[in-house]
C-alpha positions in Angstrom: -16.0 52.4 42.1 -12.6 52.5 43.7 -10.1 55.2 42.7 -7.2 53.8 40.6 -3.9 53.7 42.5 -1.2 56.2 41.5 2.2 55.0 40.5 4.6 57.7 41.6 7.2 58.2 38.9 10.2 60.6 38.7 13.8 60.4 37.6 17.1 62.1 36.8 18.2 63.1 33.3 21.9 63.4 32.5 24.6 62.3 30.1 26.1 60.2 31.5 23.8 59.4 34.5 24.3 55.9 35.7 26.8 57.1 38.4 24.1 59.2 40.1 23.1 58.3 43.7 19.8 60.1 43.4 17.8 56.9 42.5 19.0 55.3 45.7 18.0 58.4 47.7 14.6 58.9 46.2 13.6 55.2 46.1 14.5 55.0 49.8 12.1 57.9 50.5 9.3 56.4 48.3 9.5 53.2 50.3 9.7 55.0 53.6 6.5 56.9 52.7 4.7 53.8 51.6 4.3 55.2 48.1 4.2 52.8 45.1 6.5 54.1 42.5 10.0 54.4 41.2 12.7 57.0 40.6 14.8 56.1 37.6 18.0 57.2 35.8 17.3 58.6 32.3 20.4 58.7 30.1 19.5 61.5 27.7 22.0 63.1 25.2 21.9 66.9 24.8 20.2 66.6 21.4 17.3 64.6 23.0 16.7 66.8 26.0 13.7 68.8 24.7 11.9 65.7 23.4 12.6 63.9 26.7 11.3 66.7 28.8 8.2 67.1 26.7 7.5 63.4 27.0 7.3 63.5 30.8 3.6 64.3 31.1 2.5 61.6 28.6 4.7 59.0 30.4 3.1 59.8 33.8 6.1 61.4 35.4 5.6 63.8 38.3 8.9 65.5 37.2 12.6 64.9 37.1 16.0 66.2 38.2 18.6 67.4 35.8 22.3 66.9 36.1 25.3 67.6 33.9 25.0 68.7 31.1 21.3 69.7 31.1 20.8 72.2 33.9 21.3 75.4 31.8 19.9 74.1 28.5 16.6 73.1 30.2 16.0 76.8 31.0 15.2 77.4 27.3 12.8 74.5 27.2 10.5 74.6 30.2 7.3 76.7 30.3 8.2 78.7 33.4 10.9 79.2 35.9 10.7 80.3 39.5 12.7 83.3 40.8 15.5 81.1 42.1 16.1 79.3 38.8 15.9 82.7 37.0 18.6 84.2 39.3 20.9 81.2 38.9 20.2 80.7 35.2 19.9 77.0 35.6 17.3 74.4 36.7 17.9 71.1 38.4 14.3 70.2 39.2 11.4 70.0 36.8 7.8 69.7 38.0 5.0 68.4 35.7 1.9 70.6 36.4 -1.7 69.3 36.3 -2.1 70.8 32.8 1.0 69.1 31.5 3.2 72.2 31.5 6.7 72.1 32.8 7.9 74.3 35.7 11.6 74.6 36.6 13.2 75.4 39.9 16.7 75.1 41.4 17.2 73.4 44.7 21.0 73.3 44.7 21.4 76.6 46.5 19.0 75.5 49.2 20.7 72.2 49.5 24.2 73.7 49.9 23.1 76.1 52.6 21.2 73.4 54.4 24.2 71.0 54.3 26.6 73.5 55.7 24.1 74.5 58.5 23.6 70.9 59.4 27.4 70.1 59.5 28.3 73.4 61.3 25.3 74.8 63.2 27.2 78.0 64.2 28.0 78.9 60.6 27.0 82.3 59.3 27.3 83.4 55.7 27.8 87.0 56.8 30.9 86.1 58.9 33.3 87.3 56.3 34.3 87.0 52.7 33.7 83.7 50.8 36.0 82.4 48.1 34.3 80.3 45.4 36.4 78.2 43.0 34.8 77.8 39.6 32.2 79.7 37.6 29.9 77.1 36.2 26.3 76.1 37.1 27.4 74.8 40.5 29.1 78.0 41.3 26.1 80.0 40.3 23.9 78.1 42.8 26.5 78.5 45.6 26.8 82.2 44.9 23.0 82.6 45.0 22.7 80.7 48.2 25.4 82.7 50.0 24.0 86.0 48.8 20.5 85.0 50.0 22.0 84.2 53.4 23.7 87.6 53.7 27.2 87.1 52.5 28.6 90.5 51.6 31.7 89.6 49.6 32.3 86.6 47.3 35.6 86.2 45.5 35.0 84.1 42.3 38.2 82.4 41.1 38.1 80.7 37.7 40.6 79.6 35.1 38.8 81.6 32.5 38.3 85.0 34.1 35.7 86.1 31.6 33.3 83.5 33.1 33.9 84.9 36.6 33.2 88.4 35.2 29.9 87.1 33.8 28.9 86.0 37.3 29.8 89.4 38.6 27.6 91.0 35.9 24.7 88.7 36.8 24.9 88.8 40.6 26.2 92.3 41.3 28.9 94.2 43.2 29.2 91.8 46.1 31.2 89.6 43.7 34.9 90.1 43.0 36.4 88.4 39.9 39.8 86.9 40.6 42.3 85.7 38.0 43.5 82.1 38.3 47.1 83.3 38.9 45.9 85.0 42.0 43.9 82.1 43.5 46.3 81.4 46.4 46.0 85.0 47.6 42.2 84.9 47.2 41.7 82.8 50.3 43.4 85.3 52.6 41.0 86.5 55.4 38.2 84.4 53.9 35.6 83.0 56.2 34.6 80.3 53.7 36.2 78.4 50.8 34.0 76.4 48.4 35.2 74.3 45.5 32.5 74.0 42.8 34.7 72.4 40.1 35.3 68.8 39.3 38.9 69.0 40.5 39.4 66.4 43.2 36.8 64.0 41.9 37.8 60.4 41.2 39.7 60.4 37.9 40.4 64.2 38.1 43.5 66.0 39.3 43.4 67.5 42.8 42.6 71.2 43.0 45.8 73.2 42.8 45.2 75.6 45.6 47.5 76.5 48.6 45.7 76.9 51.9 48.6 78.7 53.7 46.8 82.0 53.8 43.4 80.6 54.7 42.4 81.3 58.3 42.2 78.1 60.3 38.6 78.8 61.4 37.4 79.2 57.8 34.8 76.7 56.6 36.0 74.6 53.6 33.3 73.0 51.5 33.5 70.8 48.4 30.5 70.0 46.2 32.3 66.8 45.0 31.2 63.7 46.8 33.2 61.0 45.0 35.4 60.6 46.9 33.8 61.8 50.1 37.2 63.2 51.4 38.6 65.1 48.4 42.3 66.2 48.6 41.0 69.7 49.4 39.0 68.6 52.3 41.8 66.3 53.6 44.2 69.2 53.5 41.7 71.5 55.3 41.0 69.0 58.0 44.8 68.4 58.5 45.3 72.0 59.3 42.2 72.2 61.6 39.6 73.8 59.3 36.0 72.7 59.7 35.1 70.9 56.4 31.8 70.0 54.7 31.7 67.3 52.0 29.4 67.2 49.0 27.2 64.4 50.0 25.2 66.6 52.3 24.3 69.0 49.5 23.2 66.0 47.3 20.9 64.8 50.0 19.5 68.2 51.0 18.8 69.4 47.5 16.7 66.3 46.9 14.3 67.0 49.7 12.4 70.0 48.2 12.3 68.2 44.9 10.6 65.1 46.4 8.1 67.4 48.1 7.3 69.2 44.9 6.5 65.9 43.2 4.9 63.9 45.9 3.8 66.3 48.6 6.0 65.0 51.4 9.2 66.7 52.7 11.5 63.7 53.6 14.0 63.6 56.3 17.7 62.7 56.2 18.6 60.0 58.7 22.1 58.8 59.8 21.1 55.4 58.4 20.4 56.9 54.9 23.6 58.8 54.9 25.5 55.6 55.8 23.7 53.7 53.0 24.9 56.3 50.5 28.4 56.5 51.9 28.7 52.7 51.5 28.3 53.2 47.7 31.1 55.8 47.3 
């Protein structure tokens, strides 16, 4: 008797979620690997998150990704978290285990570090202080990634300083909380500047941050990828700073998730990046 074929199924939960490029990315890899299956967008309101996650095993899903606003709330729902997700306090990748239980991890930190290393091979996290704008889930992942790579000082700048203080309490003395009114001075002598807010995204105001005091060899990164060249990155490039857009992080964070579900670590090709860029 022949073994039944497996239909490989995964998706991304968010509210909203139809803007996500993750389906294009994962479906490309499924086809490339010759796997029959589909990665689908799952538009789930906050109130329905627990029920949706618990339905994954019965529906035959290998797992799912999580995007805004579900990454933090899912921590309370899954059966277990790995060390990375516990440190960050958020999960962006859920794996359905063989017994039907749900495991959560976070691949955002890995994806950020990999995207910067790919764009700037000589980059070192311990080259000097990093300035991180924002204190939400994205900032937590970036901070964790930088600390794991040896960064010794991270200046966290946020409009609500209490949230920056909360990051310092969670991640330790390497973090310095900076008030919004002092944001322009916070880039002085920094080796890296990272925007983790939605400022600069299509439909949002540009990030209000002067780069005058930022060293011209400092790496400037933005986790926003719509548009690919945010006002911050455009200003950085105009003054000669090496810049890293958010599309690389999106692609790299997806690789370990795909491997966790389907047992294959996919590669990022120039053709795949061009395909994604064409949709932005």
